[in-house]
C-alpha positions as CSV (number, residue, x, y, z in Angstrom):
1,M,-68.6,-31.0,11.6
2,G,-66.9,-31.4,14.9
3,S,-66.8,-29.1,17.5
4,T,-63.9,-26.7,18.3
5,M,-63.9,-28.5,21.5
6,D,-63.2,-31.7,20.1
7,P,-59.5,-33.3,20.6
8,P,-57.3,-33.7,17.5
9,G,-56.3,-37.3,19.0
10,G,-54.3,-38.8,21.8
11,P,-55.5,-39.1,25.4
12,Y,-57.7,-36.6,26.7
13,L,-55.1,-35.7,29.8
14,N,-51.5,-34.4,29.4
15,L,-49.6,-36.0,32.2
16,G,-46.6,-34.1,30.9
17,A,-48.0,-31.0,32.7
18,V,-47.5,-32.5,36.0
19,T,-44.6,-34.8,35.4
20,S,-41.9,-32.7,33.4
21,P,-39.5,-30.5,35.3
22,V,-41.9,-27.5,34.2
23,G,-44.8,-29.2,35.5
24,T,-43.2,-30.4,38.6
25,T,-42.0,-26.9,39.5
26,R,-45.4,-25.6,38.9
27,L,-46.8,-28.0,41.3
28,L,-44.0,-27.0,44.0
29,Q,-45.1,-23.4,43.3
30,L,-48.7,-24.2,44.4
31,A,-47.8,-26.4,47.5
32,F,-45.3,-23.3,48.4
33,G,-47.6,-20.6,47.8
34,C,-50.6,-22.2,49.6
35,A,-48.3,-22.7,52.4
36,T,-47.2,-19.2,52.8
37,F,-50.4,-17.3,52.4
38,S,-52.1,-19.9,54.9
39,L,-49.6,-19.3,57.7
40,V,-49.9,-15.6,57.3
41,A,-53.8,-15.9,57.2
42,H,-53.7,-18.2,60.2
43,R,-51.5,-16.9,63.0
44,G,-48.8,-14.6,61.0
45,G,-50.9,-11.6,60.5
46,F,-50.4,-8.9,58.2
47,D,-51.9,-5.2,57.9
48,A,-51.3,-1.7,56.0
49,A,-50.5,-1.5,52.4
50,Y,-47.4,-3.9,52.6
51,G,-48.8,-6.7,54.3
52,T,-52.0,-6.6,51.7
53,F,-49.7,-6.1,48.8
54,C,-47.7,-9.4,49.9
55,M,-51.0,-11.4,50.5
56,S,-52.3,-10.4,47.2
57,A,-49.1,-11.2,45.3
58,W,-49.1,-14.7,46.8
59,C,-52.7,-15.2,46.0
60,F,-52.6,-14.1,42.5
61,C,-49.6,-15.9,41.6
62,F,-51.2,-19.1,43.4
63,A,-54.6,-18.8,41.4
64,L,-52.7,-18.3,38.1
65,T,-50.6,-21.2,38.5
66,G,-53.4,-23.4,39.4
67,L,-55.2,-22.1,36.3
68,V,-52.2,-23.0,34.0
69,V,-51.8,-26.4,35.4
70,A,-55.4,-26.9,34.9
71,F,-55.6,-26.0,31.4
72,E,-52.4,-27.8,30.4
73,F,-53.4,-31.2,32.3
74,T,-56.8,-31.3,30.6
75,R,-55.3,-29.7,27.3
76,L,-58.0,-26.9,27.5
77,H,-55.4,-24.3,26.9
78,G,-55.6,-25.3,22.9
79,C,-59.4,-23.7,23.1
80,L,-57.9,-20.2,24.2
81,R,-57.7,-17.4,22.3
82,L,-54.1,-16.9,23.4
83,S,-50.6,-17.6,22.3
84,W,-50.1,-20.3,25.2
85,G,-46.1,-20.4,25.4
86,N,-46.1,-16.6,25.4
87,F,-48.7,-16.3,28.1
88,T,-47.0,-19.0,30.5
89,A,-43.6,-17.2,29.7
90,A,-44.7,-13.9,30.6
91,F,-46.8,-14.7,33.7
92,A,-43.7,-17.0,34.9
93,M,-41.8,-13.9,34.8
94,L,-44.1,-11.6,36.4
95,A,-44.5,-14.2,39.6
96,T,-41.1,-14.2,39.7
97,L,-41.1,-10.5,40.4
98,L,-44.0,-10.3,42.4
99,S,-42.8,-13.1,44.7
100,A,-39.5,-11.8,45.0
101,T,-40.8,-8.3,46.1
102,A,-43.3,-10.2,48.8
103,A,-40.3,-12.5,49.8
104,I,-38.3,-9.0,50.7
105,V,-41.2,-7.1,51.9
106,Y,-42.9,-9.3,54.2
107,P,-39.9,-10.2,56.7
108,L,-38.7,-6.7,56.3
109,Y,-41.9,-5.1,57.8
110,F,-43.5,-8.1,59.7
111,T,-40.5,-10.5,60.9
112,R,-38.7,-10.2,64.1
113,L,-36.4,-12.6,66.0
114,E,-37.8,-11.3,69.4
115,C,-41.3,-12.3,70.4
116,P,-44.0,-9.5,69.9
117,P,-46.2,-8.7,73.2
118,E,-49.3,-10.5,73.8
119,P,-51.8,-11.7,72.7
120,E,-49.5,-12.4,69.7
121,G,-46.5,-13.8,71.5
122,C,-44.0,-16.1,70.2
123,T,-46.4,-18.3,68.2
124,A,-47.3,-15.2,65.8
125,R,-43.4,-14.8,65.4
126,D,-42.9,-18.6,64.8
127,F,-45.6,-18.3,62.0
128,R,-43.9,-15.1,60.4
129,L,-40.7,-16.6,60.1
130,A,-42.2,-19.8,58.5
131,A,-44.0,-17.7,56.3
132,S,-40.9,-16.0,55.2
133,V,-39.1,-19.0,54.3
134,F,-41.9,-20.4,52.4
135,A,-42.0,-17.1,50.7
136,A,-38.4,-17.3,49.5
137,L,-38.9,-20.8,48.3
138,V,-42.3,-19.6,46.2
139,F,-39.6,-17.1,44.6
140,V,-36.9,-20.0,43.8
141,T,-39.5,-22.0,42.1
142,Y,-41.1,-19.3,39.9
143,A,-37.3,-18.4,38.8
144,T,-36.6,-21.9,38.2
145,E,-39.6,-22.2,35.8
146,V,-38.2,-19.0,34.0
147,V,-34.7,-20.5,33.7
148,L,-36.3,-23.8,32.3
149,T,-38.5,-22.5,29.8
150,R,-36.0,-19.6,28.5
151,A,-35.3,-19.7,25.0
152,R,-32.0,-21.1,23.8
153,P,-29.5,-20.1,20.8
154,G,-31.1,-21.8,17.8
155,Q,-34.4,-22.6,19.1
156,V,-37.9,-21.4,17.4
157,T,-40.0,-20.4,20.5
158,S,-42.5,-17.8,21.7
159,Y,-41.1,-14.2,22.0
160,M,-41.9,-13.7,25.7
161,A,-39.7,-16.7,26.3
162,T,-36.5,-15.0,24.8
163,V,-34.5,-12.6,27.0
164,S,-36.1,-9.7,25.1
165,G,-39.5,-11.0,25.9
166,L,-38.8,-11.5,29.7
167,L,-37.2,-7.8,29.8
168,K,-40.3,-6.5,28.7
169,I,-42.0,-7.6,32.1
170,V,-39.2,-6.2,34.1
171,Q,-39.5,-3.1,32.3
172,A,-43.1,-2.8,33.1
173,F,-42.8,-3.9,36.4
174,V,-39.9,-1.3,37.1
175,A,-42.3,1.3,35.7
176,C,-44.9,0.4,38.4
177,I,-42.5,1.0,41.3
178,I,-41.7,4.4,39.5
179,F,-45.5,5.4,39.2
180,G,-45.6,4.1,42.9
181,A,-43.0,6.5,43.9
182,L,-44.2,9.4,41.9
183,V,-47.6,9.5,43.8
184,Q,-46.0,9.5,47.0
185,E,-45.2,13.5,47.4
186,S,-42.8,13.4,44.4
187,R,-43.8,17.0,43.6
188,Y,-43.2,16.2,40.0
189,G,-45.6,18.8,39.0
190,R,-43.2,22.0,39.8
191,F,-41.2,22.0,36.8
192,V,-42.1,21.2,33.2
193,A,-38.9,19.3,32.9
194,T,-39.8,16.9,35.6
195,Q,-43.3,16.3,33.8
196,W,-41.4,15.5,30.5
197,C,-40.0,12.7,32.9
198,V,-43.4,11.5,33.9
199,A,-44.7,11.5,30.2
200,V,-41.3,9.4,29.2
201,Y,-42.1,6.7,31.8
202,S,-45.9,6.7,31.0
203,V,-45.1,6.5,27.2
204,C,-42.6,3.8,27.5
205,F,-44.9,1.6,29.9
206,I,-47.7,1.8,27.5
207,G,-45.6,1.0,24.6
208,T,-44.3,-2.2,26.5
209,V,-47.5,-3.3,27.6
210,V,-48.8,-3.2,24.0
211,V,-45.8,-5.4,22.9
212,V,-46.4,-7.7,25.4
213,G,-50.3,-7.5,24.7
214,M,-49.8,-8.2,21.2
215,S,-47.4,-11.0,21.9
216,V,-49.7,-13.0,24.6
217,T,-52.7,-12.5,22.4
218,G,-51.3,-14.1,19.6
219,R,-51.9,-10.8,17.2
220,A,-48.2,-10.2,16.4
221,G,-48.2,-12.6,13.4
222,T,-51.5,-11.3,12.0
223,L,-50.1,-7.7,11.5
224,G,-49.6,-6.1,8.4
225,F,-46.2,-5.0,9.0
226,P,-42.9,-6.7,10.6
227,F,-43.1,-7.0,14.2
228,D,-39.7,-7.7,15.1
229,R,-38.7,-4.6,13.4
230,V,-41.4,-2.5,15.2
231,V,-40.3,-3.7,18.5
232,V,-36.5,-3.0,18.0
233,V,-37.5,0.6,16.6
234,Y,-39.8,1.2,19.8
235,T,-37.1,-0.2,22.3
236,F,-34.3,2.2,20.4
237,L,-36.8,5.1,21.0
238,A,-37.4,4.1,24.6
239,V,-33.6,3.9,25.1
240,M,-33.5,7.6,24.0
241,L,-36.5,8.7,26.1
242,Y,-35.1,7.0,29.2
243,L,-31.6,8.8,28.5
244,S,-33.3,12.0,28.7
245,A,-35.3,11.2,31.7
246,A,-32.0,9.9,33.5
247,V,-30.4,13.5,32.7
248,V,-33.2,15.8,33.5
249,W,-34.8,14.1,36.5
250,P,-31.8,14.4,38.9
251,V,-30.9,17.7,37.6
252,F,-34.3,19.2,38.7
253,C,-34.6,17.2,41.9
254,F,-31.0,17.3,43.4
255,D,-29.1,20.3,42.0
256,P,-29.2,23.1,44.6
257,K,-30.8,25.6,41.9
258,Y,-34.2,23.5,41.7
259,G,-33.9,21.0,44.7
260,S,-31.7,19.5,47.5
261,P,-28.6,17.6,46.8
262,S,-29.2,15.7,50.3
263,R,-31.9,14.7,52.4
264,P,-33.5,17.7,54.2
265,S,-33.1,17.2,58.0
266,G,-36.9,17.9,59.1
267,C,-38.3,15.9,56.2
268,P,-40.8,13.4,57.9
269,Q,-40.0,9.7,57.7
270,G,-42.3,8.2,55.3
271,S,-43.5,11.1,53.6
272,C,-40.6,12.9,52.5
273,P,-40.8,14.0,48.8
274,W,-36.8,13.6,48.6
275,D,-37.1,10.0,49.4
276,S,-39.6,9.6,46.6
277,Q,-37.4,11.3,44.0
278,L,-34.3,9.4,45.1
279,V,-36.3,6.2,44.1
280,V,-37.6,7.4,41.0
281,A,-33.9,8.7,40.0
282,I,-32.5,5.0,41.0
283,F,-35.1,3.2,38.7
284,T,-34.8,5.5,36.2
285,Y,-31.4,4.3,35.5
286,V,-32.2,0.8,36.5
287,N,-34.9,0.7,33.6
288,F,-32.6,2.6,31.4
289,L,-29.9,-0.1,31.5
290,F,-32.6,-2.8,31.1
291,Y,-34.1,-0.9,27.7
292,V,-30.2,-0.9,26.5
293,A,-29.9,-4.5,27.2
294,D,-33.2,-5.4,25.5
295,L,-32.1,-3.4,22.4
296,A,-28.7,-5.5,22.2
297,Y,-30.3,-8.8,22.6
298,S,-33.2,-7.9,20.0
299,Q,-30.5,-8.2,17.5
300,R,-30.3,-11.8,18.0
301,I,-34.1,-12.9,17.5
302,R,-35.9,-12.9,14.1
303,F,-39.5,-13.3,13.9
304,V,-40.9,-16.3,12.2
305,P,-44.7,-15.1,11.1
306,T,-45.6,-18.6,9.4
307,L,-47.3,-21.4,11.1
308,T,-50.2,-19.3,12.8
309,R,-54.1,-19.1,11.9
310,E,-54.0,-22.2,9.5
311,Y,-53.3,-24.5,12.5
312,K,-55.1,-22.8,14.9
313,K,-58.7,-24.3,13.6
314,S,-57.5,-27.9,14.6
315,H,-55.7,-27.1,18.0
316,C,-52.6,-25.9,16.1
317,T,-51.7,-29.6,15.5
318,V,-48.1,-29.6,14.2
319,P,-47.3,-30.7,10.6
320,K,-44.8,-33.4,10.2
321,K,-42.2,-31.2,8.4
322,H,-42.3,-29.1,11.5
323,K,-42.5,-31.6,14.5
324,A,-39.0,-32.4,14.8
325,K,-37.9,-28.5,15.4
326,V,-41.0,-27.6,17.5
327,H,-40.7,-30.6,19.6
328,S,-37.1,-29.4,20.3
329,V,-38.6,-26.4,22.2
330,Y,-41.4,-27.9,23.9
331,R,-39.8,-31.3,25.0
332,A,-38.4,-29.6,28.4
333,Q,-42.1,-28.2,29.2
334,G,-43.7,-31.7,28.7
335,Q,-45.9,-30.2,25.7
336,R,-45.3,-32.6,22.8
337,D,-48.0,-32.2,20.0
338,Q,-49.3,-29.0,21.7
339,P,-50.3,-26.0,20.0
340,I,-47.7,-23.7,18.3
341,P,-47.4,-20.2,19.8
342,M,-48.7,-17.5,17.5
343,G,-45.6,-15.7,15.9
344,F,-42.4,-17.6,16.7
345,M,-38.9,-16.0,17.6
346,K,-35.7,-17.6,16.2
347,I,-33.2,-17.4,18.5
348,L,-29.8,-17.0,16.4
349,S,-26.8,-18.7,17.5
350,Q,-23.7,-16.5,17.9
351,D,-22.0,-18.0,14.7
352,K,-25.3,-17.6,12.4
353,R,-26.1,-14.0,13.0
354,T,-27.5,-12.4,9.7
């Protein structure tokens, strides 16, 4: 018997992983990411929590992108117990959000047009300006990958490549921003109503992470119930829960009976509870809109539970009767004859909704 590491045939290396549009974009991500954190580490400098976050985001994105390119180039991703299409789509969206945040935060806190005092001097300023430019390019390349790999109407593709799947990553990211504001002197424990809002944020965050985890690990197609229906029901419940939080939180934080409608004059900068409450309120409405958009778009996708485990044993080699359909999905990614993602999502065309 052959080992599970034995290739199903063909070349050992996948040149499309570096020569396709998506592959070229990933190589640019590696180049720009390396340039960014190298400039910052060499002379640009960083400190405090904001600088540490930026460096961590750039290094994380660089490391994961390098692994993605290496696994696809060597075709070893077929040996992983992952739905590769779901994993790469989810990571591209997460990297886009992280790089966008870092591209905003680093120039905002560390870049100035005037030269800092010695010993840093103008050299440090120049390095920080260059790092800011490359940080913006990192964001552009990750956003480009999301656009290139996003599902189109009529395609059979991974769930995380659909708008609904991408929104799941955005929802979880926004929830993390809300949690960050909650721990910064938000005083959410004063009222039961605001504690309810925190419970809403937590439950919806956990539910979203579970959906993403089931998709990325390829378990969605092995469940004993229709995954797409469960996700739609969960999204509807999340919309209702966020709607309640969008009403309750502003009332108990900014109504004169419970809080303050305006920022107190003596509130210290950087540790003012009112500022944290405002951030939570804003991103509550932002996430509510994301969940509404997710619910609306989920009506256009259908889960295809077939073509899963039976092909996984042989690197999920695509049978002939499905090659044309699958190649139409993966041709832009340079992944012909590659594994089928666990659990396809059918994107319905506008004139073929059922």
